[in-house]
Every structure is written in structure tokens, then in C-alpha cells.
N, C-alpha and C positions, 0 to 999 in steps of 0.2 A: 444868494447874498453871503452865505457862509464861505462859499468858494472864493468870492471876491475878497473877503476879509482875510482869508488864508493867504491869498496872493499878495495882498498889501503887507501882511506880516512877514512873508518870505522876502519880499522886496526890501523891506526895512532891514531885516537881518542881513541879507546878502549885501546890500548897499553899505551898511556900517562895517561889516567884516572886510569887504573888498577895499574900501577906502583905507581902512587900518592897515591892510596887507599890501596896498599899492598895486592892486590888480583891477582889471575892468569889471570883474564879477562874473564873467562868463564861465570860467572854470568852476567856480563854486556853484553857480546856478545850474549848470549842466549836470554836475554830480548829484545835486539835490533833486532835480526834476526826474532824473532817470532812476535814482534809488528810492525816493520817497513818494513817487507819484506814478501815474500810468503814462507818462510821456515816453514816446519812442526816442531813440538817440538823435535822429535827424530833427525831430520836432523840438527836442530840448535845446539842441545847438542853434536852431533858427530863432527860437525864443530868446536865448541868451544873447545872441548877436543884436537883436532889437533892444533888449534890456540895457545893453552897454552904451548906447548912444546918449540917453539922458544922464545916466550915472557918471559916465566919463566926462561929459560936458560940465556938470556941476563940480566934479572933483578937480578938474583943471582950473575952474574959476576960483575955487577955494585955495588951491596951491598958489595960483598967481597972486592972490592977495598977500601972500607971504613971500613973494619974490622968487618962488620956485618954479622950475620948468623952463624949457627952451622951446618957445613957440615955433621958431623957424625949423628946428630939428623935428618937432612934432608934425609940422605941416608936410615936410619932405617924407618923413616916415609914414605918415598917414596916407599920402598920395600913393606911395608904393604898396602899402598894405591894402588900400582900397582896390587897386588894380588886381592884386594877387588874390583878393578875397573871392572874386568871381570864379577863378579856377579852383580854389579850395572848396567853395560851396558845391561846384559841379562834381568834384571828386567825392565829397561827403555824401551827396545824394546818390551817386552811382554805387557806393559800397552798401552791402547788406548791413542792417542795424547792429547786429551782434559783432561784426568785424569792426565797424566804426567805433563801437563801445570799447572793444579790446584795444584798439589803437589809441583811443583817447586815454584809457586807463594806463597804458604803458607809457605814454607821453608824460602824464602827470607823475607817474612813479619815477621815471628817469629824472625829471626836473627836481623832484623832492630829494632823491638820493644825492644828486649833484650838489644841491644846496646844503644838505647835511654834511657831506664829505669835504666841502670847500672850506679852507681855513678862514676863520673870521677876519674881517678887516675893520680897523678903527676908522671912523669917519670924523676927522677933526672939524669939518664944516657942518656937522649935523645940527639942525635947528634945536633938537632936543637938548643938546649940550649947552645951549645958550640960556636955558631956563633951569636952574638948579632945583 
């Protein structure tokens, strides 16, 4: 029972953080499961992929209530992503866990550095600016 409550708390935390950051939550969840539990890298990634289905669905519905998001673009991107996910999953399963973990960490590091070093852009259409 305590394990279930821990997973519920983790799900709540990752769901809130991922919706705030605009990510599906998989990146956050994989990192937490690998570093703070006994999940192997492949197991954490598979768990995170399944986690993202309901969280992304709810996030889209919330954003659409505010008129945000392009459903047509999402459908086209999703179809391509779904097709490519099969190949990505096969590659992930073929790699040793430590190599996959290192690739995952490098990917996150490069993305983080890119975001930090990219000049800021003002978004005049930001909904946050509509509410002083």
C-alpha cells in the first residue's frame, strides 16, 4: 500500500511539474525512476511512455479550453511520432542499460544547455500577459 501511495505522489508531482513546464512528463519521470528507485533504464522509459498517455490527454484538454494548441498539427506530428516510436523502442531495448542511460543524460544535457544559451524571446501573444 505504501508503494502505491508513493507512486500516486510521484505521479501528482511529475504531472504538475510537467504541465507547468510544457513537457509530457517522461523526461522527468525517467530521471526520477532511475535515480531515486530501483528501475532499470529500459523499465523506466517504458513506464514513462505509458504514463504520458493520460497526462498528455488531460493537458491537451485543459489547453484547448483556453483556445491553445493546433489539433491538426498535433495529429500529424503524433502519427509520425507513433510510427517512429516502434523503431526507437527497439533501439532502446537493444542497447545496454548503462549506455541508454548515458545517451539519455547527454540528450537532456544538450537540450538544457541549448535552452540556457538561446537568447530569450518575448512572446506578445502569451496568455500570461493577458492577466496582469
